[in-house]
Structure formats: C-alpha cells, structure tokens
C-alpha positions in Angstrom: 0.0 0.0 0.0 1.2 3.5 -0.8 1.9 5.8 2.1 -0.9 8.3 2.6 -0.7 11.8 1.2 -0.7 13.2 4.7 2.5 11.4 5.4 4.2 13.0 2.5 2.7 16.4 3.1 4.8 16.7 6.3 8.0 16.1 4.4 10.2 18.7 2.8 11.9 18.5 -0.6 15.5 17.5 -0.1 17.4 14.8 1.8 14.3 13.8 3.9 12.9 12.3 0.7 15.9 10.0 0.1 14.2 7.4 2.5 11.4 7.1 0.0 13.7 5.9 -2.7 15.9 2.9 -3.1 19.3 4.7 -3.6 22.2 3.4 -1.5 23.0 5.6 1.5 26.6 6.0 0.3 25.8 6.9 -3.3 25.2 10.5 -4.6 23.0 10.2 -7.7 23.7 13.1 -10.0 22.8 11.3 -13.3 19.0 11.0 -13.0 18.7 12.0 -16.7 20.2 8.8 -18.0 18.1 6.1 -16.4 15.8 7.7 -13.8 14.9 6.1 -10.6 11.6 5.5 -8.7 10.4 5.5 -5.1 9.7 2.3 -3.1 6.0 2.7 -3.4 6.3 2.3 -7.2 8.3 -0.9 -6.8 5.5 -2.2 -4.5 2.9 -1.4 -7.2 5.0 -3.2 -9.8 5.1 -6.4 -7.7 1.4 -6.2 -7.0 0.6 -6.0 -10.7 3.0 -8.9 -11.4 1.3 -11.0 -8.7 -2.1 -10.1 -10.0 -1.1 -11.4 -13.4 0.3 -14.6 -12.0 -2.8 -15.3 -10.0 -4.8 -15.9 -13.2 -2.6 -15.3 -16.2 -5.4 -16.0 -18.7 -7.9 -13.5 -17.4 -5.0 -11.0 -17.1 -3.8 -11.2 -20.7 -7.2 -11.8 -22.2 -9.1 -9.0 -20.4 -8.0 -7.3 -17.2 -4.6 -6.0 -18.5 -6.2 -4.1 -21.4 -8.6 -2.3 -19.0 -5.8 -1.3 -16.7 -3.6 -0.1 -19.6 -6.4 2.1 -20.9 -6.9 3.6 -17.4 -3.1 4.4 -17.3 -3.3 6.1 -20.7 -6.2 8.2 -19.5 -4.1 9.3 -16.5 -1.2 10.3 -18.7 -3.5 12.0 -21.2 -4.8 14.2 -18.4 -1.2 15.1 -17.4 0.0 16.1 -20.8 -3.3 17.4 -22.1 -4.2 15.1 -25.0 -6.7 12.3 -25.8 -6.0 8.9 -24.4 -6.8 7.4 -27.8 -3.8 9.2 -29.2 -1.4 7.4 -26.9 0.3 4.0 -27.0 2.7 2.5 -24.4 6.1 1.6 -25.7 9.4 0.4 -24.1 11.5 3.5 -24.6 11.9 6.6 -26.8 14.0 4.8 -29.4 11.2 2.3 -30.0 8.8 5.2 -30.7 11.2 7.0 -33.0 11.7 3.8 -35.0 8.0 3.1 -35.1 7.3 6.5 -36.7 10.3 6.9 -38.9 10.1 3.4 -40.4 6.3 3.6 -40.9 6.1 6.9 -42.9 5.9 6.5 -46.7 9.1 8.4 -47.6 10.1 8.4 -51.2 13.5 8.9 -52.8 14.3 12.6 -52.9 12.3 13.5 -49.7 14.2 15.4 -47.0 14.3 15.2 -43.2 15.4 18.2 -41.2 17.2 17.6 -37.9 19.5 19.3 -35.4 23.0 17.9 -34.8 22.2 17.7 -31.1 19.5 15.0 -31.4 20.1 11.8 -29.4 22.7 9.4 -31.1 20.2 6.6 -31.5 17.7 8.9 -33.1 20.3 10.2 -35.5 21.2 6.6 -36.4 17.5 5.9 -37.1 17.4 8.8 -39.5 20.5 7.5 -41.3 18.8 4.1 -41.6 15.8 5.9 -43.3 18.3 7.7 -45.5 20.1 4.5 -46.5 17.0 2.5 -47.2 14.6 5.0 -48.6 16.9 7.4 -50.5 15.9 10.3 -48.2 18.3 13.3 -47.8 19.1 14.5 -44.3 19.4 18.3 -43.7 21.4 18.6 -40.5 21.6 22.0 -38.8 24.4 22.6 -36.4 23.6 25.2 -33.7 26.3 26.2 -31.2 25.1 26.3 -27.6 24.5 28.4 -25.7 22.4 29.7 -28.6 19.3 31.9 -28.0 15.9 30.5 -28.6 15.2 33.2 -31.2 18.4 32.4 -33.1 17.7 28.7 -33.1 14.2 29.2 -34.5 15.5 31.6 -37.0 18.1 29.1 -38.1 15.4 26.5 -38.7 13.2 28.9 -40.6 16.1 30.0 -42.8 16.8 26.4 -43.7 13.2 25.8 -44.6 12.9 28.9 -46.7 16.1 28.0 -48.6 14.6 24.6 -49.5 11.3 26.2 -50.6 13.1 28.5 -53.0 14.6 25.4 -54.7 11.3 23.9 -55.7 8.8 26.6 -55.2 6.4 24.8 -52.9 5.6 25.1 -49.2 8.2 23.2 -47.2 10.2 22.3 -50.3 11.0 18.6 -50.2 11.3 18.6 -46.4 8.7 16.0 -45.3 9.6 15.8 -41.6 11.7 17.5 -38.9 13.1 15.8 -35.9 13.6 17.8 -32.7 13.9 17.4 -28.9 12.0 18.9 -26.0 15.3 18.7 -24.0 18.3 17.3 -25.7 20.7 14.8 -24.1 24.1 16.3 -24.6 24.1 19.1 -24.1 21.1 18.7 -21.7 19.3 21.8 -22.7 15.7 22.8 -23.3 14.7 23.3 -26.9 11.9 25.8 -27.9 10.0 22.9 -29.4 6.6 24.6 -29.1 7.7 27.5 -31.4 9.4 25.1 -33.8 6.3 22.9 -34.1 4.3 25.9 -34.9 6.8 26.9 -37.6 6.9 23.4 -39.1 3.1 23.3 -39.3 3.1 26.7 -41.1 5.3 25.0 -43.8 3.4 21.7 -44.0 6.3 19.7 -42.4 5.6 16.8 -40.1 7.0 17.2 -36.5 8.6 14.2 -34.8 9.4 15.3 -31.2 11.8 13.3 -29.2 10.5 14.1 -25.7 12.6 11.5 -23.9 13.4 14.0 -21.2 10.0 15.8 -21.4 7.3 14.3 -19.2 7.9 15.0 -15.5 10.6 17.6 -16.2 8.7 20.3 -18.0 5.0 21.2 -18.5 3.5 19.6 -21.6 0.3 20.5 -23.4 -0.1 18.5 -26.6 -3.5 19.9 -27.4 -1.9 23.3 -27.5 1.4 22.5 -29.2 -0.2 19.9 -31.6 2.8 17.9 -32.7 2.4 15.2 -35.3 4.3 12.6 -33.3 5.6 12.9 -29.7 7.6 10.3 -27.6 8.6 10.5 -24.0 10.1 8.2 -21.4 8.0 8.0 -18.2 10.9 6.2 -16.5 13.4 9.1 -16.7 11.6 11.8 -14.8 8.1 10.6 -13.9 9.2 7.8 -11.5 7.7 4.8 -13.3 9.9 1.7 -13.6 12.2 1.5 -16.6 10.8 0.3 -19.9 7.7 2.4 -19.7 7.3 5.2 -22.3 4.6 6.8 -24.4 4.0 7.4 -28.0 1.6 10.1 -29.1 0.3 10.1 -32.6 -2.2 12.7 -33.7 -5.3 11.1 -34.9 -4.8 12.5 -38.4 -1.6 10.4 -38.7 -2.6 7.1 -37.0 -3.4 5.3 -40.2 0.2 5.5 -41.2 2.0 4.3 -38.1 2.8 0.8 -37.1 4.9 -0.6 -34.2 8.6 -1.2 -34.7 7.8 -4.9 -34.0 5.1 -6.0 -36.4 1.9 -7.0 -34.7 -0.4 -9.8 -35.7 -3.0 -7.0 -36.2 -1.0 -5.3 -38.9 -3.0 -3.8 -41.8 -1.9 -1.5 -44.6 -3.9 1.7 -44.7 -2.2 3.4 -47.7 -5.4 3.4 -49.7 -6.9 6.8 -48.8 -10.4 5.4 -49.3 -9.8 3.0 -46.4 -11.2 4.9 -43.4 -10.3 2.2 -40.9 -7.3 2.2 -38.5 -5.6 -0.5 -36.5 -3.2 1.8 -34.6 -4.6 0.8 -31.2 -4.7 -2.9 -31.8 -1.3 -3.0 -33.3 0.3 -1.2 -30.4 -1.6 -3.0 -27.7 0.0 -6.3 -28.6 3.3 -7.3 -30.2 3.7 -10.5 -28.3 3.9 -11.6 -24.7 5.6 -9.2 -22.3 5.3 -7.9 -18.8 2.9 -4.9 -19.0 3.2 -4.2 -15.2 5.8 -1.4 -15.8 3.3 0.6 -17.7 0.8 0.3 -14.9 3.2 1.8 -12.3 2.0 5.1 -13.8 -0.7 5.1 -11.2 1.6 4.8 -8.2 4.1 7.3 -9.7 1.5 10.0 -10.3 0.0 9.4 -6.8 3.5 9.8 -5.3 4.1 13.0 -7.2 0.8 14.4 -6.2 1.5 13.7 -2.6 4.6 15.9 -2.9 2.5 18.8 -4.2 2.2 17.9 -7.8 4.0 18.7 -11.1 4.4 22.4 -10.6 5.9 22.1 -7.1 8.3 19.4 -8.2 9.4 21.2 -11.3 9.8 24.5 -9.4 12.0 22.9 -6.7 14.1 20.9 -9.1 14.5 23.7 -11.6 15.6 26.2 -8.9 18.0 23.5 -7.5 19.5 22.8 -10.9 20.2 26.5 -11.4 21.7 27.1 -8.0 23.6 23.9 -8.0 25.0 24.6 -11.4 26.3 28.0 -10.3 27.9 26.4 -7.2 29.6 23.7 -9.3 30.8 26.3 -11.8 32.2 28.4 -8.9 34.1 25.5 -7.5 35.5 24.4 -10.9 36.3 28.0 -11.9 34.2 27.7 -15.0 30.6 28.7 -16.1 27.2 27.3 -16.7 26.0 26.7 -20.3 23.1 29.2 -20.5 21.8 31.6 -23.1 20.8 35.2 -22.8 17.1 34.3 -22.3 17.9 31.9 -19.5 15.8 29.1 -21.1 18.3 26.2 -21.4 18.2 24.9 -17.9 15.2 22.8 -16.7 16.0 20.1 -14.2 19.4 19.4 -15.9 22.3 21.9 -15.9 25.5 21.8 -18.0 28.7 23.1 -16.6 32.1 23.5 -18.4 34.8 21.3 -17.0 38.4 22.7 -16.4 39.9 20.4 -19.1 42.0 21.1 -22.2 40.5 19.1 -25.0 42.9 17.2 -27.3 42.7 14.4 -29.9 43.5 11.6 -27.5 40.9 12.5 -24.8 38.3 9.9 -25.9 38.9 7.9 -22.8 37.9 10.7 -20.5 34.2 9.6 -20.4 35.2 6.2 -19.1 37.4 7.8 -16.5 34.6 9.9 -15.2 32.5 6.8 -14.8 35.3 4.7 -13.2 36.5 7.5 -10.8 33.1 8.9 -10.1 30.6 6.0 -9.9 32.8 3.1 -9.0 35.4 4.7 -6.7 33.9 7.8 -5.2 30.1 6.8 -5.3 29.3 10.1 -7.0 28.8 10.3 -10.8 28.0 13.1 -13.2 28.6 12.3 -16.8 31.3 14.2 -18.7 30.9 14.8 -22.5 32.7 16.7 -25.2 30.8 19.3 -27.1 32.4 21.2 -30.0 35.9 20.9 -28.6 35.0 21.7 -25.0 34.3 19.3 -22.1 31.2 19.7 -20.0 29.3 17.8 -17.3 25.5 17.4 -17.1 24.1 17.3 -13.6 20.5 16.4 -12.8 18.4 17.8 -9.9 15.7 15.8 -8.1 13.3 16.1 -5.2 15.6 14.1 -2.9 18.6 16.3 -3.5 20.1 19.5 -2.0 22.8 21.9 -2.9 25.3 19.9 -0.8 25.0 17.1 -3.4 26.1 19.5 -6.1 29.0 20.6 -3.9 30.1 17.1 -3.4 29.9 16.4 -7.2 31.9 19.5 -7.9 34.8 18.4 -5.7 34.7 14.9 -7.3 34.7 16.4 -10.8 37.5 18.8 -9.8 39.7 16.0 -8.6 39.1 13.9 -11.7 39.8 16.8 -14.0 43.1 17.6 -12.1 44.2 14.0 -12.6 43.3 14.1 -16.3 45.1 17.4 -16.8 48.2 16.0 -15.1 48.1 13.0 -17.4 47.8 15.4 -20.4 50.8 17.5 -19.4 52.9 14.4 -18.7 52.0 13.0 -22.1 53.3 16.2 -23.8 56.7 15.7 -22.1 57.1 12.3 -23.7 
C-alpha cells in the first residue's frame, strides 16, 4: 500500500525524501537524466501487478490487462493534455522513434530536417531511413548556448532555402526531428515554437521528448505535434521500460509498431477509413505490462509531494543554484543563453579540461573514478571541442549534493590534466 498523502505532506523536498527511494545511502546520484529512478511505493505497485497477473494469467492477458492499460493512458493523457486514444505505451523513446520513422511512406528525394544535437540513436535511425529510402538529411548545427530566437531563425532560414529550390511550401522537407530537451548538451529546446513553424510550412514534426514528461509542463492539445515520444521512467518515477508514443489522430493510419503486430494492416489506400493503430500497439507479443501500470503509483506519489508544478519548481531552482555552485568550485561557467531558457532540471557546466585528440577515454574515467570509486557520478561529455558535465536535480537532493559532485569532478579533472601534461613531455 502506498503511504498516505498526509504522510508525505509533512515532508520537505531534499534529503528527507531519500528514504522514499531505493538509492544506497553512500551513493550520490547526479545522473537521473540517463536512467531515472523510482520510489519504493512504485516498486511495491510493480510487484502487485505482477502478482495479480500470475494469480490468473489467462484473465489478465485476455481481459484485465487491457482495462488497466487504458486507465493508465487516461491518467497520462490528463497530465500532458491530450486524448488517451492518441497514446500508446512503448518500451522507450528509441522504440517510438523507430515506429514513426520506419512507418512513414518516404520516397527517394524526400528530405528530413534535424539538429546535430538529437540523441545518437535517433540520428542513427534517420541514417537508416536515408540509406533504405533514399531520403536526404538536412542537419543543422547550432552552437550552444544559442538563444531560442536564433535557433528558431536558423530552422526557418533552412526551410525557406529549401522552398526556393522547388517553389512549394516546405520544399522537399517532409519531416523534422527535434527534442524537447536534448541529451548532450542537456538543454531545453523551444519545441513549441518550432512545431508551430513546421506546421506553417506543412512539415511533419517528430518530437523526441525523452526528457520531457515529468521535467517540464506539456500541453499536446496546444502544441499539436504530429508525433511525440517520452520516457516515463526518466523523470516521472515509473519503472524502466515504460514510455509513451503520441500520434495525432490524423496520422494514426500510417504508423505501425517497430515490432510488427499480428493485427498489422496496410492503410495506404486513402479510401480506407479504418485504422488498426490501437490494436497493433496493444499487442506485439507476450511481455510484462506491469511497468506501464506503475503510472498510477508514480503519479500518486508525485501528487503527494505537491504535484507537477511544485516538483518542477523545486528541481528547476535547485539545478540553477547547483549549477552555479559547481561552476564556482570548478572556476568555469554554466551553459546558459541570454534568455535563461536552457536549464530545466538538468544543468550543464564547463569542465576545467583542455580538449585534445586523444581524450576519448575521459568519459570512461569519469565513470570509473566517479561512480565506482567515489560513489558520485555526473557524466562528462565533449561538445564542440569543450568538455562539459551534465548534472540532474531531483526532489531528494540539496545543494550539498552538487557541492560534493563539484569536488569529485575537480579531482578527476586535475588527474586528467596532469596526465595530459605528462603526455606532452614524452
């Protein structure tokens, strides 16, 4: 049974909430953005659904599971402001990206617009579409910390340039791929404005919102993307392997799961008004659906803490304060633009490292020295010749966690710099 709301109402954000989670006492988790984590009450809910399935597996898979999944979709639809019938549960964001990109009827000569900062697996999927369909990729390369206005202008300029080549709205660009919050750097993207721009030019929008749900407010009725994917397990506190795919009703006839379902049917004939979107995504073979159903416990826990606005306000403020503290200790700066829009619940800080051609092993060293040896890990990454770290804020954290991470990062950077200088002497 989940603890009562009154129990949580007495708690304050910060270290007092660590007891609600399953994190080891000696581990400082600064990398929530990669895998997420969940409170113990969510694990309890997971086990209860698994037990319920085993109690009578036939009634579960033949009837009861579908009812519970629909209720879970309705809960999420209320949260992100869309229709439940426009949602499907999937394992992760990459599954959703593949489902959309491989389903759409691209033709040779069509173009896909994307930013260089999209997730590596998403970029690989677009290259697969290029290699198998003859599609051309238009890759824009913004330099962060770019302003929102400049980023939107860059995209609009690229679209207008394509339109002048063929004289039609959107040119040959059929789809654009964009993030809500990119991975590295972990910055918020003005996706709402970009979707509106794309719609104006008759370009489909595929939004990789892997870091969206739970980290920023979402209103899909208002933004109206064509396709939207988000991982519930990163920031919403569901168990891993639970994500959502949103497909606007106008596009559902074209989209099929990445794993072909027994309910597959082609709907390319425009006179065919039927759709099998829901049936195809509801079953692609036997699996454990319990993870999707931890949505209920996750949302109940979040509500007991004050709800989405309170959680996002606390974590957003903590990310900004914590990032400034880390930057001060390292003697560097936070990656932020003039509009102060890049930081949500993840903050990026420059590391005091001199980049060089043989520094590819640095990422493994951050993992080895941080996670394994010092029990405090914030990932390091190289962006345009400069090393940064991405730190995540959460309800169970305080500024002291950022301070500890800063000193761990500083020690690791000093080691790496010493190795670099010694290498120059050889």
